[in-house]
C-alpha positions in Angstrom: -49.4 -153.4 44.3 -51.7 -150.7 43.1 -52.7 -150.6 39.5 -51.1 -147.2 38.9 -47.7 -148.8 38.7 -48.7 -151.1 35.9 -47.3 -148.6 33.4 -48.7 -148.5 29.9 -46.4 -145.9 28.3 -42.6 -145.8 28.3 -40.6 -144.9 31.3 -37.5 -143.3 30.1 -35.3 -142.2 32.9 -34.4 -140.8 32.8 -35.2 -122.9 39.2 -32.9 -122.0 40.7 -33.3 -118.6 42.3 -30.2 -116.7 43.4 -31.1 -116.8 47.1 -31.8 -120.6 47.2 -28.8 -122.4 48.6 -28.5 -126.1 47.8 -26.1 -128.1 49.8 -25.4 -130.5 46.9 -23.9 -127.7 44.9 -21.7 -126.1 47.6 -18.1 -126.4 46.6 -18.8 -126.9 42.9 -16.9 -124.4 40.8 -18.6 -122.2 38.2 -19.1 -123.9 34.9 -19.8 -127.4 36.3 -22.8 -129.7 36.0 -22.1 -132.2 38.7 -25.4 -134.1 39.0 -28.9 -134.8 37.6 -30.2 -131.4 36.5 -27.0 -129.5 37.4 -25.7 -127.7 40.5 -29.1 -126.8 41.9 -30.7 -130.1 40.9 -33.3 -128.0 39.0 -32.1 -127.8 35.4 -30.9 -124.2 35.4 -27.6 -122.4 34.6 -26.4 -118.9 35.1 -24.2 -119.1 32.0 -24.8 -116.6 29.2 -22.4 -117.2 26.3 -24.0 -120.2 24.9 -25.3 -120.8 21.3 -29.0 -120.8 20.7 -28.7 -122.4 17.3 -27.0 -125.6 16.0 -27.2 -128.3 13.4 -25.1 -131.4 12.7 -22.7 -129.0 10.8 -23.0 -125.8 12.9 -21.8 -125.0 16.5 -21.0 -128.7 17.2 -17.5 -128.8 18.5 -17.3 -132.5 18.7 -19.3 -135.7 19.0 -18.2 -138.8 20.7 -19.6 -142.3 20.1 -20.8 -143.9 23.3 -21.2 -147.7 23.3 -24.2 -149.5 24.6 -27.5 -147.9 25.7 -27.9 -145.2 28.3 -30.4 -142.5 29.1 -28.5 -141.0 32.0 -27.4 -137.4 31.6 -23.7 -136.4 31.2 -22.2 -134.7 34.2 -19.3 -132.2 33.9 -16.5 -131.1 36.2 -13.6 -129.2 34.8 -12.2 -131.2 31.9 -14.1 -134.3 32.9 -17.4 -135.6 31.5 -18.9 -138.7 33.0 -21.7 -140.9 31.5 -23.0 -144.4 32.3 -24.0 -147.0 29.8 -25.3 -150.6 29.6 -23.9 -152.9 27.0 -26.1 -155.9 26.3 -24.7 -159.3 25.6 -26.0 -162.8 24.9 -29.1 -164.4 26.5 -28.4 -166.6 29.5 -30.5 -169.9 29.7 -32.7 -169.9 32.8 -32.0 -166.3 33.8 -35.1 -164.2 34.5 -36.3 -161.2 36.5 -37.5 -161.2 40.1 -41.1 -162.2 40.4 -43.7 -159.3 40.2 -47.0 -159.5 42.1 -50.3 -157.6 41.7 -52.0 -158.5 44.9 -51.9 -162.3 45.0 -51.3 -162.7 41.2 -48.0 -162.8 39.5 -47.7 -160.6 36.4 -45.1 -159.7 33.8 -45.4 -156.3 32.1 -45.5 -156.8 28.3 -42.7 -154.2 27.8 -40.4 -155.6 30.4 -37.1 -157.0 29.0 -33.5 -157.5 29.8 -33.0 -159.7 32.9 -32.5 -162.8 30.8 -29.4 -161.4 29.1 -25.9 -160.7 30.2 -25.0 -157.0 30.6 -22.0 -154.8 31.4 -22.8 -151.6 33.3 -20.1 -149.1 32.6 -18.9 -145.7 33.7 -17.1 -143.7 31.0 -14.9 -140.6 31.4 -14.5 -138.2 28.4 -12.2 -135.3 27.9 -14.5 -132.2 27.7 -12.2 -130.4 25.3 -11.6 -133.1 22.7 -14.4 -135.6 23.2 -11.9 -138.4 23.5 -12.8 -141.3 25.9 -10.2 -141.2 28.7 -11.2 -144.4 30.6 -14.0 -146.9 30.8 -14.7 -149.0 33.9 -17.1 -152.0 34.1 -19.0 -151.6 37.4 -21.1 -154.8 37.0 -21.1 -157.7 34.6 -23.8 -160.4 34.7 -27.6 -160.8 34.6 -29.6 -158.0 36.3 -32.0 -158.6 39.2 -35.0 -157.1 37.4 -36.1 -156.2 33.9 -36.3 -152.7 32.4 -38.8 -151.1 30.1 -37.9 -152.0 26.5 -37.6 -148.3 25.6 -35.5 -147.5 28.6 -32.0 -148.4 29.8 -30.2 -150.0 32.7 -28.1 -146.9 32.7 -30.8 -144.4 33.4 -29.6 -143.0 36.7 -27.3 -139.9 36.2 -24.1 -140.1 38.2 -22.8 -137.4 40.5 -19.4 -136.0 41.4 -17.7 -133.8 43.9 -14.6 -133.2 41.8 -12.7 -135.9 43.7 -14.8 -138.9 43.1 -17.7 -139.9 40.8 -20.6 -142.0 42.1 -22.7 -144.1 39.8 -25.9 -145.9 40.8 -27.2 -149.0 39.1 -30.1 -149.9 41.4 -29.9 -153.5 42.7 -26.5 -153.9 41.1 -25.0 -151.3 43.4 -23.6 -147.9 44.0 -20.0 -147.4 42.8 -17.3 -144.8 43.6 -14.4 -144.1 41.3 -11.6 -141.5 41.6 -11.2 -139.1 38.6 -8.7 -141.4 37.0 -11.0 -144.4 37.0 -9.8 -146.3 40.1 -12.6 -148.1 41.9 -12.7 -146.8 45.5 -15.6 -148.8 46.8 -18.9 -150.5 45.9 -22.0 -150.4 48.2 -24.7 -153.0 47.9 -27.8 -151.2 49.2 -30.1 -154.3 48.6 -32.3 -155.8 45.9 -34.9 -153.3 44.7 -37.9 -154.6 42.8 -38.8 -151.9 40.2 -41.8 -153.6 38.6 -39.7 -154.6 35.6 -39.4 -150.9 34.5 -35.8 -150.2 35.5 -34.2 -147.9 37.9 -34.5 -144.1 37.3 -33.7 -142.2 40.5 -30.2 -140.6 40.6 -27.8 -140.1 43.6 -27.3 -136.7 45.2 -24.7 -135.4 47.5 -25.0 -133.8 50.9 -21.7 -133.0 52.7 -20.0 -136.3 53.1 -23.0 -138.4 52.1 -24.4 -139.9 49.0 -28.2 -140.0 49.3 -30.4 -142.5 47.4 -34.2 -142.9 47.2 -34.9 -146.6 46.8 -38.6 -147.3 46.3 -39.8 -150.8 45.4 -42.8 -152.4 43.9 -45.2 -152.8 46.8 -43.7 -150.2 49.1 -43.2 -152.7 52.0 -39.4 -152.5 51.6 -38.8 -149.0 50.3 -36.2 -146.8 51.9 -34.0 -143.7 51.9 -30.3 -144.4 52.5 -27.1 -142.4 53.1 -23.7 -143.8 52.2 -20.4 -142.3 53.4 -18.8 -141.0 50.2 -15.3 -141.7 51.5 -15.8 -145.3 52.7 -18.9 -146.7 51.1 -20.3 -147.5 54.5 -24.0 -147.0 55.3 -24.6 -144.1 57.6 -28.4 -144.2 58.0 -31.4 -145.9 56.4 -35.0 -144.8 56.8 -37.9 -147.1 55.8 -40.7 -145.4 53.8 -44.1 -147.0 52.9 -44.1 -145.7 49.4 -44.4 -147.9 46.3 -42.0 -147.9 43.4 -41.0 -144.5 42.0 -38.4 -143.1 39.6 -38.1 -139.5 40.9 -34.8 -138.1 42.1 -35.1 -136.4 45.5 -34.4 -132.6 45.8 -32.1 -131.2 48.4 -32.8 -127.6 49.6 -31.6 -125.3 52.4 -34.4 -123.3 54.1 -33.5 -120.4 56.4 -33.5 -122.9 59.3 -32.4 -126.3 58.0 -31.6 -128.6 55.1 -34.4 -130.8 53.7 -34.3 -133.6 51.2 -37.7 -134.0 49.6 -38.8 -137.3 48.1 -41.9 -137.6 45.9 -44.1 -140.7 46.1 -47.4 -142.2 45.3 -48.7 -142.5 48.9 -46.6 -139.7 50.5 -44.4 -136.7 49.7 -41.8 -136.7 52.6 -39.0 -134.4 53.7 -36.1 -135.8 55.6 -33.1 -134.4 57.5 -30.3 -135.3 55.1 -27.8 -135.7 57.9 -29.8 -138.2 60.0 -32.6 -139.5 57.8 -35.2 -138.3 60.4 -38.5 -137.5 58.8 -39.3 -133.8 59.1 -42.7 -133.7 57.4 -45.0 -135.6 55.1 -48.0 -134.8 53.0 -50.5 -137.0 51.1 -48.8 -138.2 48.0 -49.4 -137.8 44.3 -51.6 -141.0 44.0 -49.9 -141.4 40.6 -46.5 -142.6 39.3 -43.8 -140.5 40.9 -41.4 -139.9 38.0 -40.7 -136.1 37.6 -38.3 -134.6 40.1 -39.4 -131.8 42.4 -38.2 -128.2 42.1 -38.2 -125.5 44.8 -37.5 -121.9 45.7 -37.1 -120.3 49.2 -40.7 -120.8 50.2 -42.2 -123.8 48.4 -41.4 -127.2 46.8 -43.3 -128.0 43.7 -44.1 -131.7 43.1 -45.8 -133.0 40.0 -47.1 -136.2 38.4 -48.5 -136.9 35.0 -49.9 -140.4 34.9 -52.6 -141.5 35.5 -53.5 -138.2 37.2 -52.1 -134.8 36.1 -51.3 -132.8 39.3 -48.9 -130.1 40.4 -48.7 -129.2 44.1 -47.0 -126.3 45.9 -46.1 -127.3 49.4 -44.5 -124.9 52.0 -41.0 -125.7 53.1 -40.1 -125.9 56.8 -43.1 -127.8 58.0 -43.2 -130.4 60.8 -45.1 -133.6 61.2 -48.1 -134.8 59.2 -49.3 -132.0 56.9 -52.3 -134.2 55.7 -53.4 -132.5 52.5 -52.0 -129.0 53.2 -51.0 -127.2 50.0 -50.4 -123.6 49.0 -52.1 -124.3 45.7 -52.6 -127.1 43.2 -53.1 -127.3 39.4 -54.5 -130.2 37.5 -53.4 -129.9 33.9 -50.3 -129.7 31.8 -47.9 -132.1 33.7 -45.8 -134.8 32.2 -45.4 -138.5 32.9 -41.6 -138.3 32.6 -40.1 -134.8 32.1 -39.7 -132.7 35.2 -40.9 -129.1 35.6 -38.6 -126.2 35.7 -38.6 -123.1 38.0 -36.7 -120.3 36.2 -36.7 -116.6 37.0 -40.1 -115.5 38.2 -42.1 -118.4 36.8 -42.8 -122.1 37.1 -43.1 -124.1 33.8 -44.9 -127.4 33.5 -44.3 -129.4 30.4 -46.3 -132.3 29.0 -44.9 -135.4 27.3 -45.7 -133.7 24.0 -43.8 -130.5 24.9 -46.8 -128.4 25.6 -45.8 -125.7 28.2 -47.8 -124.1 31.0 -46.4 -121.0 32.7 -47.5 -120.4 36.3 -46.9 -117.8 39.0 -45.1 -120.0 41.6 -46.4 -118.0 44.5 -50.1 -118.3 43.6 -50.5 -120.9 40.9 -52.0 -118.2 38.6 -51.8 -119.2 35.0 -49.7 -116.9 32.8 -50.2 -119.0 29.7 -51.1 -122.6 28.9 -51.0 -124.6 25.7 -47.6 -123.3 24.5 -46.8 -125.7 21.8 -43.6 -126.7 19.8 -43.9 -126.2 16.0 -44.0 -129.9 15.1 -45.5 -133.0 16.7 -43.0 -134.5 19.1 -42.6 -136.7 22.2 -40.4 -135.9 25.1 -38.6 -137.8 27.8 -35.7 -135.3 28.5 -36.4 -132.7 31.1 -36.1 -129.0 30.2 -33.0 -126.9 31.0 -32.7 -123.1 31.1 -30.1 -120.4 30.6 -29.9 -116.7 29.7 -33.6 -116.2 29.4 -34.2 -119.4 27.4 -35.7 -122.8 28.1 -34.5 -125.8 26.0 -37.0 -128.6 25.3 -35.3 -131.6 23.6 -37.5 -134.2 21.9 -37.0 -137.9 21.3 -36.4 -137.0 17.7 -33.3 -135.0 18.7 -34.8 -131.6 18.1 -34.2 -128.9 20.7 -36.8 -126.2 20.8 -35.5 -122.9 22.3 -38.4 -121.2 24.1 -38.3 -117.6 25.4 -38.6 -117.5 29.1 -41.4 -115.3 30.5 -45.2 -115.0 30.6 -45.6 -115.1 26.9 -44.8 -118.2 24.9 -42.5 -117.9 21.9 -40.3 -120.3 20.0 -36.9 -118.7 19.2 -35.2 -121.6 17.4 -35.4 -125.2 16.5 -32.1 -127.2 16.4 -31.2 -130.8 15.8 -28.4 -133.2 16.4 -29.7 -135.7 13.9 -30.4 -138.7 16.1 -32.9 -139.6 18.9 -32.4 -138.1 22.3 -33.8 -139.5 25.6 -31.3 -138.0 28.1 -31.6 -134.5 29.6 -28.9 -132.0 28.5 -26.1 -130.6 30.6 -24.7 -127.1 30.5 -21.1 -126.3 31.6 -18.2 -124.1 30.8 -19.8 -122.4 27.8 -21.1 -125.6 26.2 -24.3 -127.6 26.0 -23.9 -131.3 26.1 -26.6 -133.5 24.6 -26.5 -137.2 24.8 -28.0 -138.9 21.8 -28.9 -142.5 21.2 -25.4 -143.2 19.8 -23.3 -140.1 20.4 -22.5 -137.4 23.0 -22.5 -133.9 21.4 -20.6 -130.8 22.6 -22.4 -127.7 21.4 -20.6 -124.4 21.7 -19.8 -121.3 19.7 
């Protein structure tokens, strides 16, 4: 295993343009947030009547206590909100994580924890109007196959829904489908995935009748993309990929000619046909930990990494075969280890793990500004979201900085929910949903 996956900082795992069609969002009614980073998978919303200011006593409609530990984002469909969580129990004598190897030497990351303890991995449904928990289902109970980073969670993958079923992924412990009332429809065991003791971060996405998963493991010898029939839980296709462990969620886009699902990786960035799993094109990879998710417009996909190398690449959509090192442009500053970039309106925004923004022209890579800072020192694991000309950056301290979108940096407001936040916000039906360390908050005017 290459040294770049021996992570030394926390892995917490966990724009949309009007003409870009994303198959994953087709059929989702207005006001929903059905997956990681919303309908487009890119963190943007077309809603306008949302508050830009809140405090623990202002514009918070309700808060709901969520048991356990989870860094997955809430998803929203109609009156339903779904979150996942991991409830830790007692230690189990003799239980331990799968063996990790660096070349021919076994190693244990100093921040790896969890596999020696019993856990319950749960899916929770919440009423969006009242904040009341409607149902809780335990998907898995036992000792996990692998450890997680001590700062992360076993519930780091954001679930997804099509309004009929909700799909929750817990890595080696399986993919689970429930109906909206909490009945288990099926469980799919996609195999054991060695994640270097850092936990699973990639989230499922939907394409027509398929649930798509990016499953990259420690050395890359057994990594794969897989599609599961969302009605039956049966495997439809599986495509091996020689890419070592990653935590990025793939992005589904529709070009003028075809659909492409684009998966970031250390060795390669690869686009697949989501219907068949056939590889469409590949390019040399990030040569760094693949954690942030890609974003795209009609012409390019933008793929970034932040550790150990800072890199942002613009790659043309619609290619074929081996693109080698082809790139429209690249930029080598300002990217984050964990938070994803955001493409909103006319600009691409990169954010660092300290919340420092860089604004680029997505066509050329021209810098509009760099070094746009938040007003207080902060660390970030949540990815930015955007609406109504504003970009929200939510820090680990629970502060959300409202940034004016556009080529000049300006902070419009600073808001707090009063507790740590590691999950990315959701926006739906006139509300902003922020998952804190202990509570889920509904923010609305």
